[in-house]
N, C-alpha and C positions, 0 to 999 in steps of 0.2 A: 598619416597624410591627409590633406583636406579632401572633403567629399566633392566630387565633380560630376556626379551622375547626370544632373539636369542640364549641364552644359553640352552634352552630346546629343540631346534629343533633337530630331529634325535636321541634323547635319548630314553631310555625306559620310561615307565609310571608307576612307583611305586606310592604308595599313597602319599609319601612325595613330589614328583614332582607335582602331581595333586594339593595338598594342597598349595604348594608354588605358583603355577601358578594362583590358585584361589585368593590368596592374591594380586598378581599383577593385575589381572583383576579388583578386587575390587578397588584397589588404582587408576589404570589408568582411569577406567570408572568414578570414583567419581570426578576426577580432570578434565575430558574432557568437552569441550563445544560442541563436535560433536561426537555422538556415532559411525557413520560410520568411522570417522578418528581413533577412538580408536580400533574398530574391525579390521581395516586394519593392525594395528600393532600387534594385539593379535591373528589374525587368524592362522599364521604359528605355534606358540607353541600350540594353542588349537587343531589344526588338528593333530599335532605330538602326543600329549598326548592321544587323542581319536582314533587315527588311521583313521582319516577322510580324505576325498579328497577335500571337498568343504564346506565352511561356508557361509551362506547368511542371510541378514537382509531384511525383507519385511515389509514395512509400508503401512498402509491403506490410500488411497487418497479418501476422501469423496466426492470431487467434481466430480470425474470421476467414483467413485464406483469401484476402482480397487486396485491391490497391486503393489507397486513400489519396485523393488528388486535390491539390490546390492549384489555382491558375491566376495569371495576371495578364491583362491585355494592353495593347498599345494605347488605348484611350483611358488607361488607368482603372478600368473595371477589374474587379477581382472577386474570387469566390471559391467554391468547392464543387467538384463533380460528385454525383452519387457514387458510393462505393460499388465497385464492380469486381466480379471474380477474376482471378489472374488470367485465365484462358480467354476472357471475353474483351480484353482491352490491350491495346498495342504496348502500353508501358509494362503491363504484366508479361507480355511475350519477351520484351527486352530484358526484364528482370530475371525471368525464368531461364532463358537461354544465354544470358550474358553476352548478347550481341546487339549491335545497332539495328534499327529497322526504319525504313523509309517508305512512306505511302505517297506515291507520286500524285495521285488524284483521288481525293476522298470520295468523290461521286462514283468512282468505279471500284472502290475497295469493297470486298465481300468477306474478308476474314473476321471482321469485328463488328457484326451487325448491331450489337447493343451500344457500341461506343462511337462509331462513325457518325450517326445522326447528331450526337452531342457536339462533335467537331464542326459539322456543317451548320449547326444552329449558331455557332460562334463565328461563322464566316471563314472557317479554315478549309482550304482546298488542297493543301499538301502538308505533310506532317513527318517530322524526323524525331526519332527517339534514341537516346543513348542510356545504357545502364549506369547507375551510380553505385560504385563498388570499390572496396579495398581488398587486398589479398585475404583478409580475415573475415570480411562481412559484406554481404550483398544487401543494400538498403532499399533500392527502388530504381527509378528511372527519371530522366529529365527529357521533356518534350518541347519542341518548338514548331508551331504551325504558321503557315503563310497563307495569305488570302488569294494566292494564285497557284495553279497546279504546276509547281516546279520544285525540284529538290534543292537543298543547300549546296552552294559551290564548295570547293575544297577548303578555301580559307575560312568560310563560315562554319563548316563542319568541324574543322580543327579547333576553332574558337569555342564552339559549343562543347567539344570534348574536354577542353581544359576547364570549362565551368563545371562540367559534370564531375571531373576529378577533384576540383576544389570543394565541391559540395560533399563528395564522399569523405574527404579528409575532415571537413567540418563536422559531419555526423559522427565520424569515428572519435573526434575530440570530445564531442558532447557525450558520447557513450562512455568514454574513459573518465570524464569528469563526474558523470552520474555514478559510475562504479566506485570512485573515490569517496563521493558524498555518502553513498550507502555504507561503505566500509567504516567511515568515521561515525556514522549514526549507530551502527551495530556495536561499535566499541563503547559509545556513550550509553547505549541501552544496557549492555552487559554490566557496565560499572554501576548503573542505577539499580539493576536487579540484584546485584551481589551485596547490596548495602544492608539487607536484613533478611532473616529467616522467619521472622514472625509474620504471619499472614496479615494481621492488622496493620503492620508497618509496610508490608510488601505492596499492598494495593496502591497506596499513594505513590510509591516508587514506580509502579507499572504505569500509572496515569501520567507521571512526569516523563517517563521514557517515551510515551506515545508522541510527545512533542518533538522528539528527535527523529521521528520517521520522516525520511526525505520526501518532500513534495506533497504530503498528505496532512493538511492541518486539522481535519476533522476525522476523528476515529472513535468508534464505539466499541467497547470491550464487553462481551457477554460471557459471564461465568456460569457454568452449569450448577444448579443447586443440588444438594445431597439427594433429593428424591429423583433426580435425573429427568424430571418432567417440566421443570421451569428454569428460568435464568434470571440472574441479577445483571443489571446494565450499569456501566460506568463510562465516563468520558469527560473531556475537558472543553467541549464546545459550549460556550455560554448560551447560544441560542436554543440549545436542546437541554438546558439544565433542568427544566421541569419534568423531563422524561427519564433522567438518569441520576445516579449518585444518591438515591434515597433509600436504598436497602430493600425496597419491595420487589418481589419476584413477579414475573409475568409468565404465562404458559409458553413453553418452548415453541409450540406450533405457531404462535403469533409473532415470534421474534425474527429479527433480520437474519439470525444465524441458524434457523431451523434446518434448512437443507444441508448446510455445511456440517453441522453437528451430527445429524442423522446419517449422512452419507460418509462422514469422515473424509471429505474432499473439498477442495476449493470450489466455491460457487460464485455466481455473479448475479447482481440485481441491476436491471435497467431502470430508466425513469418510469417506464410503463409499469414495471413490477412494483415500484414504490407507490405509484399512484393507485394501483389496484389493491394493495395490501390493506386489510382491515385492522390497522394499527396506528395509533396517533403519532408515534415517533416517525414512522415511514412517511406519513402524510406531511409532517413538518419538514422532513428532509427534502421531499419533492418540492414543496412550496418555497423552500430556501434555495433552490437552484441545483440540488444534487442530481446528477444525471447518471452516475454509475457507482456501484458499491461492490467491493470484492470481499467476500467472507472467507476467512482462512481459519480452519480448525486448529485448536490448541491441543496437541497430542503429545504425551510423554508417558513412558512406562506402560505402553499399550492401553492407556486410559485417556479419555477425552475430557478436557477441563472446561471447554467453552470455545469461543471463536473471536477472532480479531476482525473488525469491520471498518477498514479505511474507505473513505468516499471521495468522489471527485466531481467537480462541476462540468467535467468534460465527458462526453459519451465515449464508451469503450476505452476508458483510460488505462485499463490494466492488461498489459501484454505479458508474454513469457518472462521478460526481464524483470518487470515489476513483481510478478507472482513469485519468482525465485527469491527476490529480496524479502518480500513480505513473509514468505515461508520461513526464512531464517529468523526474522523478528518473532514470529509465532512460536518457533521452536525454543527460543530463549525464554519467552514468557511462560510457556508450558513447563519447561524444566524448573523455572523458579517457583511456579505454583506447586509442582510435585515435591520439591525440596521443602517448601513451607509446610505442606501437609504432613510430610514425613517428620519434620521437626515438631509439629504440634502433636502428632501421635506419640512421639518419644516423650515429650513433656507430660502428656496425659498418663502414659504408662509409668513414668517416674513418680508422678503424684500418687497414682494408685498403689504402687509398691510402698511408698512412704506411709500411706494410710494403713495398708495391710501390716506393715512392720509395727506401727504403733498399736494396732489391735492385738497382734500376737504378743507384744510385750505386756499389754494390759492383762491378757489371759494368763500369762506366766505369773505376773504379780498377784493376780487374784487367787491363783492356786497355791501361792506361797506367802500368804499373809502372816505377819508376825503374831505370835500367841499372846503378846502382852496387851493387845487390844481386845477387850472382851465385850461382846454384845451381839445380839442376833436381830435387833430391830431393823425394819426396812430403812428407817432414817439413817442409822449408822452405816448400813451397807452402801447407801447412796453417797454418803460422805467419803467412804473408803474408795468407791468407784471414781468419784471426782478427783480425789487426791492422786489416784494412780494415773489419771489422764494427764495431769499437769506436773507429775513428779519429775519428768526429765526436762522441764523448762525452767527459765529463770523468773517466772512470774511470781508475784507475791499473792498469797491466798489468805483471805480473812474468813475464819470459821466462827460463826456466831451461834448462840443458843445457850440454854441453861445446862450446867453440868449435872450429871446424874449422881446418885448416892455413891459414896466411896465404898469400895469392896473391903470387907473385913480381912485383916491379915490372918 
């Protein structure tokens, strides 16, 4: 349906306008792939209908146990609030208790001393918050602030509740789409990694599979060297080509994966970590705009093979859902590396057995030389040794030299 959001700004808010706007909210949110982007467009008409000053979306960040908040104002100003702990913000209370909360007058509110000054700074004198949840997932909360100390009336509260519900369904849809995308990429990665058991051919397959990792275009693979004290780095990011794919090893302590490999656990690097590292690749990543790195160890057969290092231009981009997916990718790569090393060991053992078999056969032939060849000179012994080595092959051998005197009958 056509977009009509700007047509409702500055108009009165009869029931027909509220109903028409709710239809637009439903349509836009159902079609969107990003709830914040949808709310950015919907905020002005929603605030116009409800008489609000500010609309905000707060999502729970489980890794830091805080609420991440974006806001949009009636004058089209937008931005983000500083992350705040769950218990210090009204949206955190609504998310935690799964109940609405209304602050009648922010100047008299004492429960959220770290958050209320932020509201007052944006001209908010009353504030209503509703949880954004589905039966299977609690995502965060939706807040609406007004410039006067009064709560929402029944119609506006019901209207905001329906927006919160549509927001929850949009986030659930986004979560399901992401799960499907991840599942498809895992299948693609598995197919790539099963294409070869030879380590030399497996490495290009691994690098190719990294392109299938959902949402992370830049990934560095660090493989532990045999000495266990250094790593080889590989990747397909052109801007970092001078630091990877050249076979040279760097000390483990200087690598992105040092903590992940040493602790055998997932670790994170912030922009500050990259900036402070005494390592050219880390500096290049920081200067290229990377703001977070997740280092996932490659463990299989109780042995660590290296680490996978996807990066993002977004701060704190890796939450529990992302980590779970990346761990599955890392497990597949580690298993492929383990199989390739086992295949190499078997091939080396087979070659060793072949050589030992040839040597044993040579010894047997040496002990059973035919009596019709007479001579004890070193030169003749060498000829017989060489003949024994090639006796079981199809090679043509040319023996040169002067014949000796014939033996008397």
